[in-house]
N, C-alpha and C positions, 0 to 999 in steps of 0.2 A: 251269737251262739250257733245259728243255722249255718253260717259260713264256716265256722270251726268244724262242725260235723261233716260238712261237705268235703273239706280239706282232708279230714281224717279218713273218710271213705275212699277218696281218690288215692291217698297214699297207700291204703290197705290193698286196693285193687291193683295198683302198680306193683307192689311187692309180691302179690300172689302171682301176677302174670309173669314177673321176671324170675321167680323162684326156680323153675326148671332150667332156665338159662344159666343161673348161678350154679346149679347142681352139676351141669355138664362142664367139668374142668377140662382144659386142654390136655391131650395125652402127654405123658412124660416118659423119659427114658432114664433108667437108673444107670449112670455111667460110673463104673468102678475103674479106678486107675491103680494098677499094681506097681508100686514104686519101691522095690526092695533097696535096702541100704541107704535110705533117705529119711528115716524117722526124724521128725522135727522140721523137715522141709515144708514150706508153705506152697500149696498148689492152688492155682486159680483157673477158672474157665470163663471164657467170654465168647460171644458170637456176634459177628458183624459181617454182613454182606455188603460190598460196595454198591452204592446207589440207594441203599436203605437209609432211612432217617433215624433208625434207633439201634442201640446196642443192648444186648442182653448179657448179664453177667451174674454169677453167683458169688456169695461171700467166700473169700479164700478159706481153705481148710488145711490143717496140719496133718501130715502123714503120720499115722499110728499103726504099728504092727505091719508096716509095709504096704498099706493101702489107704485110699481115700475114695469116698463115694459122693456123687452129686446127683440131684434130681434135676434133669434138664428138660425143658419143654421140647418134645420131639421135633417140632418144627424149627427149633433153634439149634439143632445138632449140626445142620449144614452151615459151614462157616465157623465152626467152633475152633478156638485155639486154646492151648493149655500152657500156662506159665508155671515156672518153678523158681522159688527163692530158697536157696540153701543156706544153712547157718554159717558156712565157711566163706561165703562170697565177700569179696572186697568191693571197693567203689568202682563198679563196672561201667556205670552210666546207662545201663539198660536192664530190662527184665528178661531173663532167659525164657525162650519159648521152646516147647517140645517140637523137634523136627519129626513130622509124621511121615514124610517122604523126602528122600534125597534124590537129586537129579540122576536119572538113569535107572532108578529102581522102579519096580512095578508092585502093585498091591500084592501082599503075600510074601515078597522077597524078604529074606533074613538079612539083617544089618548088624555087624559086630562093631566093636569099638574102633578097630583099625579103619574099617570102611567109613564109619561115621566121621572120624577125625580127618580123613582125606577128602571129605566132601566140601565143595565150595558153594553149592546152591541147594536150597531146600524149601519145602513148603511146611508151614506150621498150621495149615488150614485143613480141617477134617471135612470130608464130603458128607458126613452125617449118616443117619440111620433112621429106619422106621420101627426098629425093634424096641421092646419094652425094657430090655436090659442089655448092656454091652460092657465087656471088660477089655481094657487095653493095657498092655504091659509097657512100662516106661523105664528105660535105663538112665541112670544119672551118674556122672563121673565128675570129680573135681579136676579141673584143668587150669592152666595158667593162660590168662587173656590180657590183652591190652586194656588198661583201665585208666582212671584218673591218676596221673603221676607215674605211669609205667606199668609193669606187669603186676597183676593182682590175681588172687584166687577167683576163679569163675566156675561156671557149670556147663557141662555138655549134657543135654537131655534129648533123647531120641526114642522112637518106637523101634524095638529090635525086630519087629515084623512090620513091614511097610503097610500103611493104612491107605484106604481110598482117600483121595485128597482133592483139594481145590487149588487153583492158582491164587496168588502168584508164587513163582519160585523166587526166593529172596537170597541175597548173599549170606553165606554161612562161613564165618571165619573159623577154619579148621573144624567145621561141623557144627559150630555154635550159632544158634539163631537167637537174635535179641530184638526187642522193640522197646520203644519208650511210651507206647500207647497200645490200644487194641490192634491186633493184626487185622488189616483190611483184606478180606477174602473175596474172591470173584466167583459168584455162583453160576 
């Protein structure tokens, strides 16, 4: 009985000592993605910096009324990539990533469909933020891409205003960026 009381007292003291640590949650950033004309698309976010041993991701969400919002640990915004799965897509063999920067563009530069479509290299890696809330507009267009068995419907997804970005610049087939796994970003 005495041992049981000692164990209970020890457990209580540990929980009291660790309560402030539990109350201090890591800061988060409310990331809102404005994705007009893509209701029903599924958006995913994941963060991975090369050399790290862990990947952070949120459960994918469907676009409703042209937007979707994620609560992202602020420390995980650096190296964040954004994926799009559109209802029209055929068997592409990859998941579309949002091009946050095309080669030759600088943060703040505007990028239209024609410029995006002409691009051959892009970054899908966001440099991140320390802000509590950020909104990024994402353009999505149905395009024809090489898929399993020939040309299929695919998705071109890009930020119409170039974002701060991280390397690498990866091949972009007529502006389309795709991965089969999480985008490996270089911090």
